[in-house]
ZADO-1210 file (C-alpha; in nm, 4 decimals, padded with zeros to 6 digits):
<atoms>
<atom x="-02.7813" y="-01.4281" z="-01.4969" code="MET" pos="1"/>
<atom x="-02.8988" y="-01.3152" z="-01.1435" code="ALA" pos="2"/>
<atom x="-02.9844" y="-00.9403" z="-01.1010" code="ASP" pos="3"/>
<atom x="-02.6516" y="-00.7835" z="-00.9873" code="MET" pos="4"/>
<atom x="-02.7689" y="-00.4277" z="-00.9539" code="THR" pos="5"/>
<atom x="-02.6336" y="-00.3035" z="-00.6232" code="PRO" pos="6"/>
<atom x="-02.8032" y="-00.0583" z="-00.3804" code="PRO" pos="7"/>
<atom x="-02.7447" y="00.3197" z="-00.4307" code="ALA" pos="8"/>
<atom x="-02.4788" y="00.3472" z="-00.1631" code="GLU" pos="9"/>
<atom x="-02.2348" y="00.1243" z="00.0250" code="GLY" pos="10"/>
<atom x="-02.1821" y="-00.2473" z="00.0007" code="LEU" pos="11"/>
<atom x="-02.4815" y="-00.4663" z="-00.0666" code="SER" pos="12"/>
<atom x="-02.5691" y="-00.6909" z="00.2392" code="ALA" pos="13"/>
<atom x="-02.4535" y="-01.0088" z="00.0810" code="ASP" pos="14"/>
<atom x="-02.1089" y="-00.8562" z="-00.0024" code="VAL" pos="15"/>
<atom x="-02.0693" y="-00.7540" z="00.3658" code="GLU" pos="16"/>
<atom x="-02.1021" y="-01.1105" z="00.4771" code="THR" pos="17"/>
<atom x="-01.8355" y="-01.2451" z="00.2490" code="LEU" pos="18"/>
<atom x="-01.4886" y="-01.3757" z="00.3769" code="SER" pos="19"/>
<atom x="-01.1856" y="-01.2447" z="00.1886" code="PHE" pos="20"/>
<atom x="-01.1568" y="-01.5621" z="00.0024" code="GLU" pos="21"/>
<atom x="-01.5171" y="-01.5678" z="-00.1145" code="GLN" pos="22"/>
<atom x="-01.5038" y="-01.1893" z="-00.2210" code="ALA" pos="23"/>
<atom x="-01.1660" y="-01.2565" z="-00.4044" code="ARG" pos="24"/>
<atom x="-01.3040" y="-01.5604" z="-00.5887" code="ASP" pos="25"/>
<atom x="-01.6239" y="-01.3907" z="-00.7047" code="GLU" pos="26"/>
<atom x="-01.4093" y="-01.0872" z="-00.8027" code="LEU" pos="27"/>
<atom x="-01.1944" y="-01.3097" z="-01.0243" code="VAL" pos="28"/>
<atom x="-01.5166" y="-01.4509" z="-01.1860" code="ARG" pos="29"/>
<atom x="-01.6560" y="-01.0993" z="-01.2499" code="VAL" pos="30"/>
<atom x="-01.3357" y="-00.9762" z="-01.4118" code="VAL" pos="31"/>
<atom x="-01.3294" y="-01.2876" z="-01.6339" code="ALA" pos="32"/>
<atom x="-01.7014" y="-01.2219" z="-01.7347" code="GLU" pos="33"/>
<atom x="-01.6063" y="-00.8524" z="-01.8067" code="LEU" pos="34"/>
<atom x="-01.3052" y="-00.9601" z="-02.0218" code="GLU" pos="35"/>
<atom x="-01.5244" y="-01.1994" z="-02.2171" code="GLN" pos="36"/>
<atom x="-01.7613" y="-00.9074" z="-02.2813" code="GLY" pos="37"/>
<atom x="-02.1193" y="-00.8955" z="-02.1386" code="ALA" pos="38"/>
<atom x="-02.4015" y="-00.9030" z="-02.3749" code="PRO" pos="39"/>
<atom x="-02.5502" y="-00.5549" z="-02.2910" code="THR" pos="40"/>
<atom x="-02.4046" y="-00.2282" z="-02.1548" code="LEU" pos="41"/>
<atom x="-02.6429" y="-00.2600" z="-01.8655" code="GLU" pos="42"/>
<atom x="-02.5009" y="-00.6060" z="-01.7714" code="GLN" pos="43"/>
<atom x="-02.1485" y="-00.4698" z="-01.8195" code="SER" pos="44"/>
<atom x="-02.2327" y="-00.1790" z="-01.5733" code="LEU" pos="45"/>
<atom x="-02.3809" y="-00.4093" z="-01.3183" code="ALA" pos="46"/>
<atom x="-02.0862" y="-00.6492" z="-01.3252" code="LEU" pos="47"/>
<atom x="-01.8506" y="-00.3450" z="-01.2943" code="TRP" pos="48"/>
<atom x="-02.0391" y="-00.2263" z="-00.9866" code="THR" pos="49"/>
<atom x="-02.0351" y="-00.5730" z="-00.8405" code="ARG" pos="50"/>
<atom x="-01.6615" y="-00.5859" z="-00.8979" code="GLY" pos="51"/>
<atom x="-01.5971" y="-00.2554" z="-00.7236" code="GLU" pos="52"/>
<atom x="-01.8112" y="-00.3776" z="-00.4262" code="GLN" pos="53"/>
<atom x="-01.6112" y="-00.6946" z="-00.4081" code="LEU" pos="54"/>
<atom x="-01.2771" y="-00.5070" z="-00.4432" code="ALA" pos="55"/>
<atom x="-01.3761" y="-00.2756" z="-00.1546" code="ALA" pos="56"/>
<atom x="-01.4708" y="-00.5943" z="00.0585" code="ARG" pos="57"/>
<atom x="-01.1270" y="-00.7357" z="-00.0077" code="CYS" pos="58"/>
<atom x="-00.9542" y="-00.4102" z="00.0759" code="GLU" pos="59"/>
<atom x="-01.1568" y="-00.4118" z="00.3977" code="GLU" pos="60"/>
<atom x="-01.0286" y="-00.7341" z="00.4882" code="TRP" pos="61"/>
<atom x="-00.6736" y="-00.6635" z="00.4105" code="LEU" pos="62"/>
<atom x="-00.6774" y="-00.3283" z="00.5940" code="LEU" pos="63"/>
<atom x="-00.8168" y="-00.5196" z="00.8948" code="GLY" pos="64"/>
<atom x="-00.5415" y="-00.7801" z="00.8678" code="ALA" pos="65"/>
<atom x="-00.2683" y="-00.5121" z="00.8508" code="LYS" pos="66"/>
<atom x="-00.4233" y="-00.3255" z="01.1475" code="ARG" pos="67"/>
<atom x="-00.3971" y="-00.6562" z="01.3569" code="ARG" pos="68"/>
<atom x="-00.0443" y="-00.7210" z="01.2498" code="LEU" pos="69"/>
<atom x="00.0581" y="-00.3702" z="01.3495" code="ASP" pos="70"/>
<atom x="-00.1150" y="-00.4099" z="01.6932" code="GLU" pos="71"/>
<atom x="00.0754" y="-00.7253" z="01.7359" code="ALA" pos="72"/>
<atom x="00.3970" y="-00.5862" z="01.6418" code="ARG" pos="73"/>
<atom x="00.3427" y="-00.2833" z="01.8766" code="ALA" pos="74"/>
<atom x="00.2528" y="-00.5237" z="02.1677" code="THR" pos="75"/>
<atom x="00.5576" y="-00.7283" z="02.0976" code="ARG" pos="76"/>
<atom x="00.7674" y="-00.4120" z="02.0923" code="ALA" pos="77"/>
<atom x="00.6305" y="-00.2990" z="02.4262" code="ASP" pos="78"/>
<atom x="00.7187" y="-00.6304" z="02.5839" code="ASP" pos="79"/>
<atom x="01.0700" y="-00.6109" z="02.4670" code="ALA" pos="80"/>
</atoms>
């Protein structure tokens, strides 16, 4: 298993580059692995932390999409 220990703060650099779909797919994999039970507590904690980072990345994408939709609606309302 690759070392999944995240940096002390913020998202790790590789998470910041993931698309929504990539982050979501990896999050699904992490959750499945956690549900199966990692061999050690340390691995479980690393997976949990990675999952938190991935969930934050997905939320970032979703909030950005919502913001764009709100702006488009506002523009459309101004044009009407």
